[in-house]
N, C-alpha and C positions, 0 to 999 in steps of 0.2 A: 503492500500500500504506499502510496507517495505521502509525504508530508503534508502537502495542501488538503488532501483527502482528509487525513485523519486532525486534524487544527493543530498538528504539533509542529513547532520550530524547533531543529536543535540547537540552535541559540541559547533558548530557556534555559539551557541543562547547565550554562556557564550562569546564569543571574540570581544571586543569592536573595532571595524572598525574605528570607529569615533575619538577612541584612535591610533591606527594603524596608521591611516591618519595623524594625527596632526590638528585636525579639531574638533570644538564646535558640539556636536548635532542639532542646528539649524542653520548651515553651509550652503549657500547657492548651490547650483549645480556647480557654477562657481568656489567657492572658494575650494571645494570639487575637482574638475577638476584641479583645477592650483595646491593643493596641491598634488595630483596621479604623475602630471607631474614630479616634482620640483622630488620625489624620485624616481620615475621611473626611470628619469636620472641618479641621483647621484649612482642607485645600480643596474643598467643594467646590466645581466651578458657579455655583450659585449666589456665593460668598463669597468669590474672587473673581468677578466680570474681568475680564481683559489681561486679568493675570495668567502668562502664558506656563510661566516656570511652576505654577502651584496646580495649573490645570495637568501638567505634563507628571508633577507628584501625583495627584488623583489617581492619573492613570496607573503609575508603576503600584501603586501601593493599592488598587482594587486586581491589578492581576496578581498579585505575590497571595492575597487573599483569597484569591479565588480557585489558587491551587495549597497552601499549606493551611488553608482554612475550612477546606475539605478531608473530612474522615479518610473516605477511600482515595484521593489524588492523592493526599502529603506522603504515604507510605512509598507511594510509586513515585514521587518526585523524587523523596528522599535516595530511592535507590539508584533512578536516574545521575541524580549527584554522585553518588557512590561509583559508580559503575566509568563516569566521567573522568572523576578527579582520580582512580585507579589508573586507566589508559593512559591518561595523561602525564603522569607519572612517567609511564614507560616512555614516552616519545612524543606526547602531544597530540592534537586532533586536528583536523582538517576542518571540522563543518561539518556543513546540513548533508552527510552523505558521499564523499566522494573522501577517497584518501588519498594521500601524497603527500609526499616528504616526510614519511616517518610518521604520519599520522594512521589514523583508522577511517574506517567507515562507518557510522553511524547505525545504521540498517541489518549491519554484520552482526556488529557487536551487541544490541541489545535482541536480535533474533539468535543469537550462540546463545546468550544471556536466559533469553527464556527459553527454550528448550530444543537449543542445537541447530546445527544446521540444517539437519535433514528434514525434521518435520517439525520447528519453533513456531513458537506464534507468530515472530516476526516484530517488527516496529510498532506499528500500526494496532495490533491486534493486543502487544502487552499494554501499549502504552497510549493509545487511540481515543479513551476520554479522560488524559492527565487535563488537558487543558480544553478541551470541546465537550459542550453538552453539557446538563447539570442545571440544576434547578440555580444554583448560585451563580454561575456564570457572569460577570459583572461585563455590565453593557455601560460604559461609561459615556456619559453624554457629552459629546464634543462640540464645538463653535458650530453652529449653525447659520446660512444665512437667513437673512429676515423673509417674509413671502412680499412676494410683487405688489405694488399696489396700482388700480387703473381709475382713473377720472376723466370727465368731460370738462371742456374748456371751451365757451364761446370769445372768438373775437373778431374785432372790426375787417371787411376786407384789406382796407389800406393799412393794416398791423400783419396783416396775414404777407403783405408783398414786403415789407420794409423790416418785419422781423420786429418780436416785443417784448417785455418780461410781463410777467403777471405772477399774481400771489393767488395762492389756491389756499383755502381752507380744507384739510385732511382729516378723517379720524379715521383710528387704524389700531388694532390690536396691538398692545406694549404690553410689556413688566406693569406690576401694578406698582404705581408711583408712592403706597404706604410702606410697602416691603420689600418696593426694590425686587420682587419678580421672583422673595423664595417663597411665600406662602404665608409665612412664621411672624406670629406678633412683633412688635418693634422689641428690642432686648430678653428674648429669650433665642435660647438655643435649640439646633436640630439633634436630632437622635438619626440612628440607622432603621428604614423601615423594618420594624419586627415582623411584616405579613411576606416581604418578598427577600429580608435578610439583607438588605443596602442592593439589589441586583435590580430593580428598575421594571421586573416584567417576574410575572408566575407561569410555570408550564401548567396546560390544562391537558388534558386526552379530550381526543376526539373522536375515540371507538378503538378500539383491539390495539395493534402495536403504536399507534400514531399518536402524535402529541405536538404543539406547537404553542409557543410563546407568545403570551397577551399581556400588555401593560397592566402593570399591580393597581387593584384598584385602592389599597389603601394611601401609596403615595402618588400616582399618577404618572408613575415612569421619572418620577423625579429622585427615586431613592435616599433621599432623606423625610423627615415631617417632624411636626411641630405636637407640641404637647396643646399649646395656646395659639390656631389659628388668624391670620390677618381679618379683622374683621372687614373689610373693605373688599378683598377680593375670594372670602370665603376659604383660605386657604388652595386653591388654583392658580395665583402668584402672575395670575393675567388679569390686564383691564384695559379701557378705551382711553387714547390721546388724543387731543385734538390740536393740531400744530397749524402753523399758516406757515408755507413757503413761498421762495419764489423760484420761478420757472422760467427758464429763455426759451421761447418759440422762435425757432432762426427762421430767419426773412426767406421769402418763398413757398413756407409752407399750404399744403393744399389742403382742402376741404375733406373730412375724415382722413386725414392721415395721422399717424399713431406715433407719437415723440416719446420718446426714451429719455427719462430722466435720472444717471446713475444715484444710487445712496441716497434716495430720497424715500423710498420705501417704508415696510417694517422694520421694526428693529429687529437684528439678529438674536440668537438665542446663546447663551455662555460665552458672548464678548464674542460672536462673531457677526459678519457684515452684514450694512441694511441690506435688504433687498432693495429692488428699481423702480421708480412710480415711472408710470405710463401714460400720456394726456394725448387721450383722444381731441381733436381738434374742430370744431365747428367753424366755420366761414361765411360772417354774412355777406347778402347782396349787398352791390354799390349801383347807384341811381344812374350812372352814366357806362361804367365799365364792366366787362365782363373776363374771361377767362377759358383758355384753349391751351392745355398745358403749359408750356411755361411762356404763351404768349398771353398777351392783353388784348380784348375784343373791345369795338367800339360804333357803333352806328352814328354817321354823320350825316344831317339831312344837307340838302344841295338843293336851289333850285333850277327850275327848268333851262333858264339861260344860264345857269353855270357848267349845269352838264352838258349844254349844247355845244357854246361858245369856247368853254375851258375859265378857268378862274384860281386864283391862288388865294387859298382858306387858310384860317388858323383851327387847330383845332387841340382841345386839352391833351395834358398828359397827366398819370397819377397822380404822382410826387415831383413833379417839374414844372416846369415854366412851358405856356403853350409853346407847340411846334407847326409850321406853312407845310400845309400839304397842295401839291401841285396836281390840278384837278382836267389831266387834258380833255380838250375839244371834244367833243362826244361819247363821253363818256355814257356807258348804259347805266341802269340801275343797277344797285345789287354788287357792282366792281367792288373789290378789293384792295386796299392797299397798305406797303407793309410800312413801317418806318423803325428801322432799327434801332435795337439796343435800349427799346422804351416799356420792355415786359417784366416779367417777373425774374427776379434770382433765379437761376441755376443753379445746381449741387457743386457745380466747379467756378461759381465766382461769378460765372459770366450771367450776361441778361438776354432771355427774350426779345423777342419782337413786339411793335401795337400793331394791331389789326385793323386800320379803319375802312368800314363799308359805306360806301355812298347809297342814299337812300332817295331819291329824286321826290322832292314834294310837288304836290298839286294842290292850286289853291281852294279852298272853299271856296270861297265869294270875290268875284270879279268886279273891279271899279270900271268903268268908260273907259278911260285909257286904254287900261290891258284889257279889256274883251275886244276893241278894236283892235289893239295889235295881233292877238292871238287869229280874229279873225282874217286879219289880213295875211297871216302865216298860212290859215288854213288854205285860202285861195291858193295862193305860192305852192301848195305840196297838192294842191290836187290832182297833178296828172300825174302823180307818184302814189297811187294806193299800196299802205303796208299790209296790204293782205289778199293782196294779188295771185301769189306764189299757193295759197291754201286750196284755190280753184283749180289748179293746172291737174291736167290727165295724170294719172298714175300716184298724183298726191297721197 
């Protein structure tokens, strides 16, 4: 069996778990438990947020107690240490299973000790349960990233083009402010959960030979309990927090776009980093301008004579001064002109264009001079009917 399958690492045999717990090798089980509880309380991540040195110490203490604090595992560990010590004295060892340079093969050594090369139990059979499985196997609560948070923000059309910094009021799950996430009443000290013996979980049978680990109902997976719970969170260690943050919405953002603001989500667990904030941006409409990808659009009304004879007309831009648009003579209704560089900001920092579409206006009311002029135009164009091709053969 492989070391990975059996949950055993050869380097564990080189660790002095008694020294980690600060007890003698012949210490009683009560002495070992007492030492573990004292060290666990002093180094638990909940009581030392952000202190990586104590977090690492807690892991080492939990690992040591998982072995020498277990009546079945302890004698196997002692024998394993003895085997390693005697073999090292004869010439050292090479580590996890390979021999070399005067060392020995861990697998072969333990197989021989357990039952001989021909039919021995082997590394996994003899020590497979030494570090894996069991009700009291410690699951150290490592730092974990906080949850991501999502919210929606509505900004104006102009702010979407220029970019803007907005204030967001967020409410999210966070450590209880009164107990700092410990779940205990201020001034009280924790003790190892007696229901799971500090594991954070219990083993439940699901029928037959199968079982599964479940979060301990006594401590909620926290491994420690308090005799007096925090009145605010009722021992859960969690609460709701309201905060206002500043979020930068980049220039050129599109309607419905999802912006990521790193580190502004929920607070991390056990000193872990905060999650991220995702802002879904809703962009309001503009009275004049529209948007097509990275281009802005604008409808420009022109008179019949401007379209027929040509003209230079001024049109607005969204954030700058007006520009002059040259409309050639004979411009048809609906023609689109491109004004370069007057659109939205692109990802690379450049700008899109302004697409100006002319719309020829037909006056609803004519005064006498205008009517006379249009009638004269009608007479001049009488010999050039516009719809003659509609009646051509084969049309």
